[in-house]
Structures are given as C-alpha cells and as structure tokens.
C-alpha positions as CSV (number, residue, x, y, z in Angstrom):
1,M,12.2,4.8,-24.6
2,V,13.2,8.4,-24.2
3,K,15.9,10.3,-22.0
4,L,15.8,13.6,-20.8
5,R,18.4,16.1,-20.7
6,A,19.0,20.0,-20.4
7,A,18.3,21.8,-23.6
8,R,21.1,23.6,-25.2
9,P,21.3,27.3,-26.2
10,G,22.2,26.4,-29.9
11,E,18.9,24.3,-30.2
12,A,16.5,27.3,-29.7
13,E,15.4,27.7,-33.3
14,E,14.9,23.8,-33.6
15,L,12.8,23.8,-30.3
16,T,10.7,26.7,-31.4
17,A,9.9,24.7,-34.6
18,L,9.0,21.7,-32.6
19,V,6.8,23.9,-30.4
20,L,4.9,25.5,-33.5
21,R,4.5,21.9,-35.2
22,S,3.0,20.7,-31.9
23,K,0.7,23.6,-31.6
24,A,-0.6,22.9,-35.3
25,H,-1.4,19.3,-34.6
26,W,-4.7,20.5,-32.9
27,G,-5.8,21.9,-36.3
28,Y,-5.5,25.7,-35.7
29,D,-5.4,27.8,-38.8
30,A,-2.3,29.8,-39.9
31,G,-3.6,33.1,-38.7
32,F,-4.0,31.8,-35.1
33,L,-0.6,30.2,-35.3
34,A,1.1,33.4,-36.6
35,A,-0.3,35.3,-33.6
36,C,0.7,32.7,-31.2
37,A,4.3,32.4,-32.6
38,P,6.0,35.4,-30.7
39,E,4.8,34.1,-27.4
40,L,6.0,30.4,-28.3
41,R,9.4,31.5,-29.5
42,I,12.4,30.3,-27.5
43,A,15.5,32.7,-27.7
44,A,18.9,31.3,-27.3
45,G,19.4,33.3,-24.3
46,E,16.4,32.2,-22.7
47,V,17.1,28.3,-22.6
48,A,19.0,28.1,-19.3
49,Q,16.6,30.9,-17.6
50,R,13.6,29.1,-18.4
51,R,14.8,25.7,-17.3
52,I,14.0,23.9,-20.5
53,V,14.4,20.1,-20.6
54,V,14.3,18.0,-23.8
55,A,13.3,14.5,-24.4
56,E,15.3,12.6,-27.0
57,G,14.9,9.1,-28.5
58,A,17.4,6.8,-26.6
59,A,18.2,5.1,-30.0
60,D,18.7,8.2,-32.5
61,G,19.0,11.0,-30.2
62,R,16.2,12.8,-32.1
63,V,14.5,15.7,-30.1
64,L,10.8,14.5,-29.5
65,G,9.5,17.1,-27.0
66,L,10.3,19.7,-24.4
67,A,9.1,21.3,-21.2
68,S,10.1,24.5,-19.4
69,L,9.9,25.1,-15.6
70,E,9.7,29.0,-15.1
71,G,9.7,31.5,-12.5
72,G,10.8,31.9,-8.8
73,P,9.4,30.5,-5.6
74,P,6.9,30.1,-4.2
75,V,5.1,29.2,-7.5
76,A,6.3,27.9,-10.9
77,R,5.2,27.8,-14.0
78,L,5.0,25.0,-16.6
79,G,5.6,27.7,-19.4
80,L,6.0,25.0,-22.3
81,L,5.4,21.3,-22.7
82,F,5.1,20.4,-26.5
83,V,5.8,16.9,-28.2
84,E,6.5,16.2,-31.7
85,P,3.2,15.3,-33.4
86,E,4.2,11.7,-34.5
87,A,5.3,11.0,-30.8
88,I,2.1,12.0,-29.2
89,G,0.6,8.9,-27.3
90,R,3.9,7.3,-26.6
91,G,4.5,8.6,-23.2
92,V,6.8,11.4,-23.9
93,G,4.7,14.2,-22.6
94,R,4.4,12.1,-19.4
95,R,7.9,11.9,-18.8
96,L,8.5,15.7,-19.3
97,Y,5.6,16.5,-17.1
98,R,6.9,14.2,-14.2
99,D,10.2,15.5,-14.7
100,A,9.0,19.1,-14.1
101,L,7.0,18.3,-11.3
102,R,10.1,16.5,-9.7
103,R,12.4,19.5,-10.4
104,A,10.0,21.9,-9.3
105,A,9.9,19.9,-5.7
106,A,13.7,19.9,-5.8
107,L,13.8,23.6,-6.1
108,G,11.3,24.1,-3.2
109,F,8.4,25.2,-5.1
110,R,5.2,24.8,-3.4
111,G,2.9,25.2,-6.5
112,L,3.1,24.6,-10.3
113,L,0.8,26.4,-12.5
114,I,-0.2,25.2,-16.0
115,D,-2.1,27.3,-18.4
116,A,-2.9,24.7,-20.8
117,D,-4.3,24.4,-24.3
118,P,-8.0,23.2,-24.0
119,H,-7.0,20.2,-26.4
120,A,-4.3,19.2,-23.5
121,A,-6.9,19.5,-20.7
122,G,-7.7,15.7,-20.5
123,F,-3.7,14.9,-20.4
124,Y,-3.1,17.0,-17.3
125,R,-6.2,15.7,-15.6
126,A,-4.8,12.3,-16.2
127,M,-1.2,13.4,-14.8
128,G,-3.1,14.3,-11.6
129,A,-3.1,18.2,-12.0
130,L,-6.1,20.0,-10.4
131,G,-8.4,22.1,-12.9
132,P,-11.4,24.1,-12.4
133,P,-13.6,23.9,-10.3
134,D,-11.0,21.8,-8.0
135,H,-8.5,24.3,-7.4
136,G,-8.1,27.8,-6.1
137,A,-5.4,30.6,-7.5
138,A,-2.1,29.7,-6.1
139,G,0.0,32.4,-4.6
140,G,-2.6,35.0,-5.9
141,A,-1.7,34.2,-9.5
142,P,-3.7,36.2,-12.1
143,E,-6.3,34.2,-14.2
144,P,-4.9,32.6,-17.1
145,P,-4.9,34.2,-20.7
146,A,-8.0,33.8,-22.6
147,G,-8.4,30.4,-24.5
148,L,-6.3,28.6,-22.0
149,V,-7.5,26.4,-19.0
150,R,-5.7,26.7,-15.7
151,F,-4.3,23.6,-13.6
152,E,-2.2,23.2,-10.7
153,A,-0.2,20.8,-8.8
154,V,1.6,20.7,-5.4
155,P,5.1,19.5,-6.0
156,A,6.1,16.9,-3.5
157,P,9.7,15.3,-3.0
158,P,9.7,11.7,-1.9
159,A,8.3,11.5,1.8
160,A,11.3,11.5,4.1
161,W,10.1,8.2,5.7
162,A,9.9,6.5,2.3
163,R,13.5,7.5,1.6
164,A,14.7,6.0,4.8
165,W,12.4,2.9,4.3
166,T,14.2,1.6,1.5
167,G,17.0,4.2,0.8
168,G,14.8,6.1,-1.8
169,G,15.1,3.6,-4.6
170,P,13.2,0.3,-5.5
171,A,13.3,-2.8,-3.4
172,V,12.8,-6.8,-3.6
173,H,9.5,-7.6,-1.8
174,V,8.9,-11.0,-0.4
175,G,5.0,-11.8,0.1
176,N,5.7,-14.0,3.2
177,V,2.4,-13.3,5.0
178,A,1.7,-17.1,5.7
179,E,5.5,-17.8,6.7
180,Y,5.0,-14.8,9.2
181,N,1.6,-16.2,10.6
182,A,2.8,-19.8,10.9
183,Q,5.4,-19.0,13.7
184,F,2.9,-18.1,15.9
185,A,0.7,-21.2,15.4
186,D,-2.5,-19.0,15.6
187,A,-5.5,-21.2,16.3
188,S,-7.9,-18.9,14.9
189,L,-6.5,-19.1,11.3
190,D,-7.4,-21.9,9.0
191,R,-4.9,-24.6,8.5
192,E,-4.3,-24.0,4.8
193,Q,-4.1,-20.1,5.3
194,R,-6.0,-19.4,2.0
195,A,-6.4,-15.7,3.1
196,A,-2.6,-15.4,3.7
197,R,-2.2,-16.6,0.2
198,H,-4.2,-13.8,-1.3
199,Y,-2.9,-11.3,1.2
200,A,0.6,-12.1,0.0
201,C,-0.3,-9.9,-3.3
202,L,-0.1,-6.8,-1.3
203,A,3.9,-7.4,-1.7
204,A,3.4,-5.5,-4.9
205,F,3.0,-2.5,-2.2
206,Y,5.5,-3.2,0.3
207,S,7.4,-0.1,-0.7
208,P,6.7,2.8,-3.0
209,W,8.7,1.2,-5.9
210,P,9.3,-2.6,-6.2
211,R,11.8,-4.1,-8.5
212,A,11.0,-7.7,-8.1
213,L,8.0,-9.5,-6.2
214,V,8.4,-12.8,-4.7
215,L,5.0,-14.7,-4.2
216,P,3.6,-18.1,-3.0
217,G,0.7,-18.3,-5.4
218,A,0.3,-17.5,-9.1
219,V,-1.1,-14.1,-9.9
220,P,-2.9,-13.0,-13.3
221,P,-0.2,-12.1,-15.7
222,G,-1.8,-8.6,-16.6
223,W,-2.1,-7.4,-12.8
224,I,1.4,-5.9,-12.3
225,R,1.3,-4.4,-15.9
226,R,-1.8,-2.6,-14.8
227,V,-0.7,-1.6,-11.4
228,G,2.9,-0.6,-12.7
229,R,1.2,1.6,-15.5
230,V,-0.6,3.7,-12.9
231,L,2.0,3.9,-10.6
232,E,4.9,4.2,-13.3
233,W,6.9,1.2,-12.1
234,E,9.3,0.0,-14.9
235,G,10.7,-3.6,-15.3
236,V,9.1,-5.1,-12.2
237,E,10.3,-8.9,-12.2
238,V,7.6,-11.3,-10.8
239,Y,8.4,-14.6,-9.4
240,D,5.0,-16.3,-8.5
241,G,3.6,-19.8,-7.6
242,L,6.6,-20.7,-5.4
243,A,4.3,-22.5,-3.0
244,E,2.2,-24.2,-5.4
245,G,4.4,-26.7,-7.0
246,G,6.0,-24.8,-9.6
247,P,9.0,-25.7,-11.7
248,G,11.8,-26.9,-9.1
249,L,9.4,-27.2,-6.5
250,P,7.5,-30.3,-5.2
251,A,3.9,-30.0,-4.6
252,G,4.2,-31.3,-1.1
253,P,5.1,-29.4,2.1
254,G,8.6,-30.5,1.9
255,L,11.3,-28.4,0.2
256,P,14.6,-29.7,-1.5
257,A,17.6,-28.8,0.2
258,G,19.6,-26.0,-1.4
259,P,23.4,-25.1,-0.8
260,G,23.7,-24.0,2.8
261,L,19.9,-25.1,3.5
262,P,19.9,-28.3,5.4
263,A,17.0,-30.7,4.7
264,G,14.4,-30.2,7.5
265,S,15.9,-27.0,8.8
266,G,13.4,-24.8,10.9
267,P,11.6,-26.3,13.7
268,A,14.5,-27.0,15.6
269,E,15.7,-23.4,15.3
270,R,12.6,-22.0,17.0
271,A,12.5,-24.4,19.9
272,G,12.6,-23.0,23.5
273,L,11.4,-19.4,22.6
274,P,8.3,-19.0,24.9
275,D,8.3,-15.2,25.0
276,A,7.7,-14.7,21.3
277,G,5.5,-18.1,21.0
278,L,7.3,-18.8,17.8
279,S,6.8,-22.3,16.6
280,D,6.8,-23.8,12.8
281,A,3.1,-24.8,12.1
282,G,4.0,-27.0,9.0
283,L,1.6,-24.8,6.8
284,P,1.9,-25.1,3.0
285,D,3.4,-21.5,2.5
286,A,5.3,-21.4,5.8
287,G,8.5,-21.9,3.8
288,L,8.3,-19.1,1.1
289,S,11.6,-17.7,2.0
290,D,13.4,-21.0,1.8
291,A,11.4,-22.0,-1.4
292,V,13.5,-19.1,-2.8
293,R,16.8,-20.4,-1.4
294,A,16.1,-23.8,-2.7
295,R,16.5,-22.2,-6.2
296,P,20.1,-21.1,-6.1
297,A,19.8,-19.2,-9.5
298,L,16.5,-17.4,-8.1
299,A,18.1,-16.6,-4.7
300,G,21.3,-15.3,-6.4
301,R,19.6,-13.1,-8.8
302,L,17.4,-11.5,-6.0
303,G,20.5,-11.1,-3.6
304,G,22.6,-9.8,-6.6
305,T,20.6,-6.8,-7.3
306,G,22.0,-5.0,-4.3
307,L,18.6,-3.8,-3.3
308,P,17.1,-4.1,-0.1
309,L,14.8,-7.1,0.5
310,V,11.6,-6.3,2.3
311,P,9.2,-9.0,3.7
312,W,5.6,-8.7,5.2
313,G,7.4,-9.6,8.5
314,L,10.5,-11.2,9.9
315,T,10.9,-14.8,10.1
316,A,13.9,-17.2,10.6
317,G,13.6,-18.3,6.8
318,F,13.6,-14.6,5.7
319,A,16.7,-14.0,7.9
320,R,18.4,-16.8,6.1
321,L,17.5,-15.4,2.8
322,A,18.6,-11.9,3.6
323,G,21.7,-13.0,5.3
324,R,20.8,-11.0,8.5
325,P,20.8,-12.2,12.2
326,W,17.6,-14.1,13.3
327,R,16.6,-12.7,16.9
328,P,13.4,-14.2,17.8
329,R,13.0,-12.1,20.7
330,E,12.5,-9.0,18.4
331,L,8.9,-10.1,17.7
332,R,7.9,-10.7,21.5
333,Y,5.6,-7.6,21.2
334,E,3.5,-9.2,18.6
335,S,2.0,-11.0,21.5
336,K,-1.1,-9.2,22.8
337,S,-0.4,-9.7,26.2
338,A,3.3,-8.6,25.9
339,A,2.1,-5.5,24.0
340,H,-0.4,-4.7,26.8
341,G,2.5,-4.8,29.1
342,L,4.7,-2.5,27.2
343,F,1.8,0.0,26.9
344,G,1.5,-0.1,30.7
345,R,5.0,0.4,31.2
346,I,5.2,3.4,29.2
347,L,2.0,5.0,30.6
348,A,3.5,4.3,34.0
349,G,6.2,6.8,33.1
350,G,3.7,9.6,32.4
351,G,3.5,12.1,29.7
352,H,0.5,10.7,27.8
353,P,-2.6,12.2,29.5
354,G,-4.9,11.4,26.2
355,I,-4.2,7.7,26.5
356,L,-5.8,5.2,28.7
357,L,-5.2,1.4,28.9
358,P,-8.0,-1.1,29.2
359,G,-7.7,-3.7,31.6
360,Q,-6.5,-7.2,30.5
361,W,-6.6,-10.4,32.4
362,P,-4.8,-13.9,31.1
363,A,-7.3,-16.7,31.2
364,P,-4.9,-19.8,31.3
365,T,-7.9,-22.2,30.9
366,R,-11.5,-21.9,29.4
367,W,-13.0,-22.4,32.8
368,A,-11.1,-19.2,33.8
369,A,-12.3,-17.3,31.0
370,A,-15.7,-18.4,31.3
371,R,-15.7,-17.1,34.9
372,L,-14.2,-13.7,34.0
373,L,-16.6,-13.4,31.2
374,A,-19.7,-14.2,33.3
375,A,-18.7,-11.9,36.1
376,R,-18.3,-9.0,33.6
377,A,-21.6,-9.8,32.0
378,R,-23.4,-9.8,35.4
379,A,-22.0,-6.3,36.0
380,G,-23.4,-5.2,32.5
381,E,-19.9,-4.6,31.1
382,G,-18.7,-5.5,27.5
383,T,-15.6,-7.8,27.1
384,V,-13.3,-8.4,24.2
385,L,-11.9,-12.1,24.1
386,K,-8.5,-12.2,22.4
387,S,-6.3,-15.0,21.3
388,E,-2.3,-14.4,22.2
389,H,-1.7,-14.0,18.3
390,G,-4.1,-13.1,15.7
391,V,-4.3,-11.1,12.2
392,G,-7.0,-8.8,10.9
393,G,-9.2,-9.4,13.8
394,S,-9.1,-13.2,13.9
395,G,-9.0,-14.5,17.3
396,T,-10.6,-11.3,18.7
397,T,-14.5,-11.4,19.7
398,V,-16.4,-8.5,21.2
399,V,-18.9,-9.8,23.7
400,S,-21.6,-7.8,25.3
401,A,-23.4,-8.7,28.2
402,E,-26.7,-9.1,26.3
403,R,-25.0,-11.8,24.0
404,V,-23.9,-13.7,27.0
405,R,-27.3,-13.7,28.4
406,A,-28.8,-14.5,24.8
407,A,-26.3,-17.6,24.5
408,G,-27.2,-19.2,27.6
409,G,-24.2,-18.1,29.7
410,A,-20.4,-17.6,29.2
411,R,-19.5,-21.1,28.5
412,A,-21.8,-21.4,25.7
413,V,-20.1,-18.1,24.0
414,L,-16.7,-19.7,24.5
415,R,-17.6,-23.0,22.8
416,A,-18.1,-21.1,19.5
417,L,-14.5,-19.6,19.7
418,P,-11.2,-21.2,18.4
419,R,-9.4,-23.2,20.9
420,G,-6.4,-22.1,22.7
421,P,-5.6,-19.7,25.9
422,L,-7.5,-16.4,25.8
423,L,-7.2,-12.9,27.3
424,V,-10.0,-11.1,28.6
425,E,-10.1,-7.5,28.0
426,E,-11.8,-4.6,29.2
427,Y,-14.4,-3.2,26.1
428,V,-13.9,0.5,25.6
429,A,-17.1,2.2,24.5
430,G,-16.8,4.5,21.4
431,P,-17.7,7.9,20.6
432,A,-21.6,8.6,20.5
433,D,-21.3,10.3,17.2
434,P,-21.1,7.7,14.6
435,Q,-19.4,10.0,12.2
436,E,-16.4,10.1,14.7
437,P,-13.7,7.5,13.9
438,R,-13.6,4.7,16.3
439,D,-10.5,2.8,15.3
440,L,-7.2,4.5,14.5
441,T,-3.7,3.3,14.1
442,Y,-0.3,4.7,14.2
443,D,2.5,3.3,11.5
444,G,6.1,3.8,11.8
445,F,9.4,1.8,11.5
446,V,12.7,1.2,13.2
447,D,15.6,1.5,10.7
448,G,18.7,-0.5,10.8
449,S,20.5,1.9,13.2
450,G,17.8,1.9,15.5
451,R,16.2,5.3,14.6
452,V,12.3,5.4,14.8
453,H,10.7,6.8,11.8
454,E,7.2,8.2,12.0
455,V,4.8,7.4,9.1
456,G,1.4,8.8,10.3
457,G,-1.8,8.0,11.6
458,A,-4.6,6.3,9.7
459,V,-8.3,5.7,10.4
460,M,-9.4,1.9,10.1
461,D,-12.7,0.4,9.0
462,V,-13.5,-2.3,11.7
463,A,-16.8,-4.2,11.8
464,G,-17.0,-6.0,15.1
465,A,-13.5,-7.1,15.6
466,G,-12.7,-7.8,12.0
467,Y,-10.6,-5.3,10.1
468,R,-11.7,-4.5,6.6
469,G,-9.7,-1.6,5.3
470,A,-8.1,1.8,6.3
471,T,-7.8,5.5,4.9
472,V,-4.9,7.5,5.1
473,G,-4.5,11.2,4.0
474,P,-4.3,14.7,5.3
475,G,-6.5,15.3,8.3
476,V,-8.2,11.9,8.5
477,V,-7.1,11.7,12.0
478,P,-9.2,14.0,14.0
479,A,-7.2,17.0,15.4
480,W,-7.9,16.0,19.2
481,A,-6.5,12.5,18.5
482,R,-3.4,13.4,16.4
483,E,-0.9,14.6,19.2
484,P,-1.6,11.8,21.5
485,L,-1.8,9.0,18.7
486,L,1.6,10.2,17.4
487,A,3.5,10.7,20.7
488,F,2.4,7.2,22.0
489,G,3.1,5.5,18.9
490,G,6.4,7.1,18.8
491,A,7.1,6.1,22.4
492,V,6.1,2.4,21.5
493,G,8.6,2.6,18.6
494,R,11.6,3.7,20.9
495,E,10.7,0.7,23.2
496,L,10.7,-1.6,20.3
497,S,14.1,-0.3,18.9
498,A,15.6,-0.6,22.5
499,A,14.3,-4.3,22.5
500,G,16.2,-4.9,19.4
501,Y,13.2,-4.8,16.8
502,R,14.2,-3.6,13.4
503,G,11.3,-3.2,10.9
504,W,7.9,-1.8,10.4
505,F,5.3,-1.6,13.2
506,D,2.0,-0.2,14.2
507,V,-0.2,0.4,17.1
508,D,-3.7,0.2,16.9
509,F,-6.2,2.4,19.2
510,V,-9.9,2.6,19.9
511,A,-11.2,6.0,20.6
512,D,-13.4,6.2,23.9
513,G,-16.4,8.5,24.2
514,A,-14.5,11.1,26.3
515,G,-11.7,12.3,23.6
516,R,-9.1,9.5,24.8
517,L,-7.2,6.7,22.8
518,A,-6.9,3.2,24.3
519,P,-4.0,1.2,22.7
520,T,-5.3,-2.4,21.9
521,E,-2.3,-4.1,20.3
522,A,1.1,-3.7,18.3
523,N,1.9,-5.3,14.9
524,L,5.4,-5.9,14.3
525,R,5.1,-6.4,10.5
526,L,3.4,-4.6,7.5
527,T,-0.4,-4.3,7.5
528,G,-3.2,-3.0,5.4
529,P,-2.7,0.7,6.4
530,S,0.9,0.5,5.5
531,I,-0.1,-0.4,2.1
532,A,-2.1,2.7,1.9
533,F,0.8,4.6,3.1
534,M,3.1,3.4,0.5
535,V,0.7,4.1,-2.4
536,A,0.0,7.6,-1.1
537,A,3.9,8.5,-1.0
538,R,4.2,7.2,-4.5
539,L,1.1,9.2,-6.0
540,D,2.2,12.3,-4.1
541,E,5.7,12.2,-5.8
542,L,4.0,11.4,-9.2
543,R,1.1,13.6,-9.3
544,G,1.3,16.2,-6.5
545,A,0.8,16.1,-2.6
546,G,-2.3,15.8,-0.9
547,H,-3.6,12.4,-1.8
548,F,-6.4,10.4,0.3
549,V,-5.7,6.6,-0.1
550,R,-8.3,3.9,1.0
551,I,-7.5,0.1,1.0
552,A,-10.7,-2.0,1.0
553,D,-9.6,-5.4,1.8
554,R,-12.9,-7.0,0.4
555,V,-15.2,-5.8,-2.4
556,E,-17.8,-8.6,-3.0
557,L,-18.2,-9.8,-6.7
558,G,-21.5,-11.0,-7.9
559,A,-19.7,-14.4,-9.2
560,R,-16.2,-15.9,-9.9
561,L,-14.8,-14.3,-13.0
562,P,-12.6,-15.8,-15.7
563,E,-9.4,-14.1,-15.9
564,A,-10.1,-12.1,-19.0
565,A,-13.3,-10.8,-17.3
566,L,-11.6,-9.7,-14.3
567,D,-9.2,-7.7,-16.4
568,E,-12.1,-6.2,-18.3
569,L,-13.7,-5.2,-14.9
570,C,-10.3,-3.5,-13.6
571,E,-10.3,-1.6,-16.9
572,V,-13.9,-0.5,-16.4
573,L,-13.3,0.5,-12.8
574,E,-9.9,2.5,-13.7
575,R,-11.9,4.5,-16.3
576,G,-14.8,5.0,-14.0
577,C,-12.6,6.4,-11.2
578,A,-10.6,8.6,-13.5
579,R,-14.0,10.3,-14.6
580,L,-14.5,11.1,-10.8
581,G,-11.0,12.5,-10.5
582,A,-9.7,9.3,-8.6
583,V,-7.2,6.5,-9.1
584,F,-8.3,2.7,-8.9
585,L,-5.7,0.1,-8.1
586,P,-6.5,-3.7,-8.1
587,A,-4.7,-4.7,-4.9
588,I,-5.6,-8.3,-4.4
589,P,-6.7,-10.0,-7.6
590,T,-6.6,-13.7,-6.8
591,G,-9.9,-13.6,-4.6
592,A,-11.8,-13.1,-7.8
593,F,-11.3,-17.1,-8.3
594,E,-12.6,-18.3,-4.8
595,P,-15.9,-19.8,-4.6
596,A,-17.0,-16.7,-2.8
597,P,-15.5,-14.1,-5.0
598,W,-14.0,-10.8,-3.8
599,L,-11.3,-8.2,-4.8
600,G,-9.0,-6.3,-2.7
601,V,-8.7,-2.7,-4.0
602,L,-7.0,0.7,-3.4
603,V,-8.7,4.0,-4.3
604,A,-7.2,7.5,-4.0
605,A,-8.2,11.0,-4.5
606,Y,-7.7,14.6,-3.4
607,S,-10.6,14.9,-1.4
608,R,-12.7,12.5,0.7
609,R,-15.8,13.4,-1.1
610,V,-14.2,11.9,-4.4
611,L,-12.8,9.0,-2.4
612,D,-16.1,7.9,-1.0
613,A,-17.7,8.4,-4.4
614,A,-14.8,6.0,-6.0
615,E,-15.3,3.4,-3.4
616,A,-19.2,3.3,-4.0
617,L,-18.5,3.2,-7.8
618,V,-16.1,0.3,-7.3
619,R,-18.6,-1.8,-5.2
620,A,-21.4,-1.3,-7.2
621,E,-19.6,-2.1,-10.6
622,A,-18.0,-5.0,-9.0
623,L,-21.5,-6.5,-8.1
624,A,-23.1,-5.5,-11.5
625,V,-20.3,-6.9,-13.7
626,G,-20.2,-10.3,-11.4
627,A,-23.8,-10.5,-12.0
628,A,-23.4,-11.0,-15.5
629,F,-21.5,-14.1,-14.9
630,A,-23.4,-15.5,-12.2
631,G,-26.1,-17.4,-14.1
632,G,-23.8,-19.7,-16.3
633,Q,-20.7,-20.1,-14.4
634,R,-21.6,-20.7,-10.9
635,A,-21.6,-24.5,-11.7
636,E,-18.1,-24.8,-13.0
637,E,-14.8,-24.0,-11.9
638,P,-13.8,-20.9,-13.6
639,P,-10.3,-20.6,-15.2
640,R,-7.7,-20.2,-12.5
641,S,-4.8,-17.8,-13.0
642,P,-2.2,-19.9,-14.1
643,A,1.4,-19.9,-13.0
644,S,2.2,-19.6,-16.6
645,S,5.1,-17.9,-18.8
646,K,7.5,-20.0,-16.6
647,S,10.8,-19.5,-18.6
648,N,13.5,-21.0,-16.6
649,G,12.4,-23.3,-13.6
650,E,13.2,-20.4,-11.3
651,G,9.6,-19.7,-9.9
652,G,8.1,-17.9,-12.9
653,F,10.2,-15.0,-14.0
654,R,8.2,-12.4,-15.8
655,V,9.2,-8.7,-16.4
656,R,6.1,-6.6,-16.8
C-alpha cells in the first residue's frame, strides 16, 4: 500500500534522482540519459508550481514515485510520472495517474495531455487514456516532442447525480431482487424465482462504489476480485448464500426470529393494500433483508458502517433492516395501470407535445380480455397484453392481428399466457428505419428530501416484449427524443416525489414512426440500465469522461463451465476487449452454472464502434470456449459455486 502527499521543495534533488533511475530502467544508454537530464531535472522552486505529488510506502515512508500536473486551464499536462524501478508493477503508477486525473478534474481542466515514453504507452492505454489515432489535438496543443507518444484524457469529476445517490462515497448493497418481486405476487414469474437469484448479482453495481454486498445466492469467489480490480474498489465485503441454508440459516423457507423480529412477521403487515398490490408470496428468497436481521452480528456490522444501504427496491423487510418507515403506497405506481393513469394526468396538464399515450383498457376477466383482443384483431390492430406487475418483460406479450388469426382466435392466444388479470393496451408501431432506436428509458431518483435527480436516457435492447440489455453514453438517445424524454421523465419524478416515493425510478418509452415517444411503464427500483449508468459514472471518474456502457443480460455459453473455466473465460474476454480499447466486466456470473448456461456482462468503450466490436467478441468467445466443454460435461453436473470461505456463521464474510 502507498499513500500520496504533496512533494516538498527540499526533496527536489532526491526526486530528480528517482526520475533518472526510472528512465534508465528502460535500457537507455548513458549518452541519451545525459541529454534528457536537463529536461527531467526538478528544481526546488518548481515543486509547488508543477503540482508534484509523491507516493510513499505506507510502512516505511520511502518515496516510490511521483507525478506532476502542470499548466493552466483549459488543458493540463502530466509533465512527469515516474516510479522507482523496483516498485514498477505494484500499482504505484496507477495510483499516481488516477490522482493526477482527479486533481485535474477538481481544478476545472477540460483535458489532460500526456507525452509518454514509448515504453509507457501500454500503461497509459490500460489507464484509459486515448492515444493515436483515437484522439485529436486538445486545445490546439503542438505535436509531442520527437520520440514521445501523445495521449489525452478528459478529466471528469464524480457525476452530480452519483454524489447525491450515496453521498459521494461507498455504500452497502442489498440484492433483494426476489424479495422485491415477491411482494407483487406476479403470476408470470416462476415460483422459485431462479432468474431473480441470478439478477441479485447486479448488487455489485447498485452504486459506483460498494463497500459490502449482501446476496441471496453463492457467487464465485474470484468474481468480485476481478470486477473490483477493474473498477478499483478496495476491501469489498461479500455476504453471499443467505437464502441457501448457509451458516445460521435453515434450508427451509422459514427464518429464525432475531431481536426485534417476531417469528412469522411479514404477511400481516402487508394486508389490505390493494393500491400497491403487495403481498407475501412465500418465495424462497423473499426474506433476504430479514435473513440479515436474523444474524444480529451481521446486521450490526452492516448498520454500524454508517454507510447508506442501497436495495434493488423497497420492501417491508428492507425498511426493517434500514430502520426507515415502511409506506407501501410509495410503490403504487409500479402497477402498470396506475402508472398509465399517472402518465395521463401529466399529459392532461399540457407541456409535452412530443409524448403520446397509448390507449389502455383493464380486463377483469379472461372473457373480457378475449373480446377486446378479438375486436382489435378484426380491425387489423396490434395489441399488447400486460400483467399488472412484471419485470423485464415478464407478463407482457405483443399480439398482432395475424397471430390471433393463426392461433385460431383470441381465446387460444390467451390460453398460452400466465393466469391472472390482464391489461389490454394499444400497440404503438415503431420507426420504419430499423437503425432508429425503438425502446428508450429515462432514469432518475428521488432523494430523501424529495428532490428529483436526473440521471439520463438510455436505449434498450428489446426483443418482442422481452428486455435484453441497454446502452448508455453520449448521444445514444437521438437528438429529437432527448428533450421530450428528459422533460417527461422529470415530470414523472416530481409526481412520484409528491406521492411520497423515495428512491430510484425509470420510465420506459417506445418511439413511434412520427418522432414521438409513448410511455409504457414506470419501474420503482433499480434496473439494468441503472447498472450501466453506475458503471459509466465510475469509469468516467477513473479513466476520463465519455464512456459508452452496454449491459447485455444474457450471453449464451456453449456449455456449463466449471468455476475455474469460467474464470479463465473472463480473463480471455478481459484481455480481448482491452486489445480493442474496451473494458469487460462479468455482471452476472452465476448463470454459467445453469443447465442452459449464460453470462450477464457489461462492456464499455469510448465509441459505439468499439462497443459493438467488444460485444461481438464477447458473444463469439463465450460460445467458442463453452464448446470446448460441451462434449464431456453435458451429462454431469458441473461444480457449483460454493458458499465457501464462511468464517463466522454470519453468511459468508469475505473481503476481496
């Protein structure tokens, strides 16, 4: 470990010697080093002017490296970055570079120029700096001196919304996806909620910087180490396997009562809440928050950090865990019919000419739904059938008039759908140009004081009615859609705030063929696009502004992989993406152990072209590597990621 501090004028001679030793490390001859010496010398009177910072060993205080941040706005120069030869490869240069980028952002610089020794080019590319031919001359800067390689970065302070989300620091992330879903008793979800168990892995990204993760299922031990290395997290505590009968937790659905937690609490607290449709479904993962409270030492450890607790979504159990009031009416607009009514009220007030509202009709019985669907099919109109609640497209089906005729009528179509009441909604035809985005979303949140914070817009990848991923980044939302999307999303946020909701939300839209947006639902929780926003904010701060980030929920694997093979695959994907100039992160690793194996991933880059290439590489390599295991392992159960390294009976504490 090293610590950083400002250099002192009295160290100038010592620092110059370090610079020359570091330069000599690359094998330059004495004549070349002598010629460089005047340029590399540090005078005592220049130390403060050149904003020199040193890295020193935390144990012995020895100076191991230095960096200078030189010049005045708008563009700074990384004049020096040198590391003691024996400390090269130990992360000292990384710490110094990240600090220089952070300082440049804090001082208001719009660019950072680096004229690098060719031997250091790989380091700066790994840090995210843009080199030839990816960059243009910043601020009209002259060409670099002969023999050096020019790199540039765009310093970015932490996003304002990210500072407001968790106070600008780390947070405790609670992966209560199934717990959130269970309170709506969505008939379109499988009773075991296997998908929710996997999607809880996204808890790693509920804010740009986690301090601890609380997960219902076991995760591969190397996963957070890998993600944390890329995103430069330190000391992330992982508590996994809490819904799998881990230490102190019985394997059945019941939970032991802890202090202040009456046995069997839950269902009665949610009775008589028809507006939100909340219930206790008794699903295996439905009590993740209470599973934490049933372990007093674990609950005390998490609560004693003083850090914010961030869930996937609000539940009665999470309210008990976080010590906040439980107001179930906060979630009433998670209902698709309630959200549709809210959209209509906003539009009735005027001021949103780029927004149209699709017609929606409740069908209290299947017979009523069949009559509405049949009438629309006879008129040649497409229809969207929706459950009152559903996630990721579950419970939503797009039905064309042709499909009704091919099935033999509306009743035949309905027989294939999940049971329960339905909403019948007008289908909005999309743009004629397949390159134009069809599905968009607005993300924002309401803070504890009721203030609405805009996060931004994203383009979603939707097949039929099923969500598959999303892309965020500069200009991904078309110019014609940006203003109406942000304005309407902000209006929804203000209504949610007035209704008492506090937390993350999004508004999903479909684009029609006439340059308008139709809002289709609101989600009062984190989502896949929100995860991409979190990662983009972290990468912008670490590497420089301008990242595009794509989350792909499901990358198919050729076969189930043993844990070691999965780790090797992630290493291959990380290196391959880096060669393209992209960043790879495994977002959902546990799907790799399913009978039909898959992997959730995040890729990031500074251009859409590189982003597309990175996704294509990931998909191709995932199938190719999986195919190597297909022959010998399909017939046997692969090693399952264990809830291992349990050290204290508190749910698997690991620091990675």
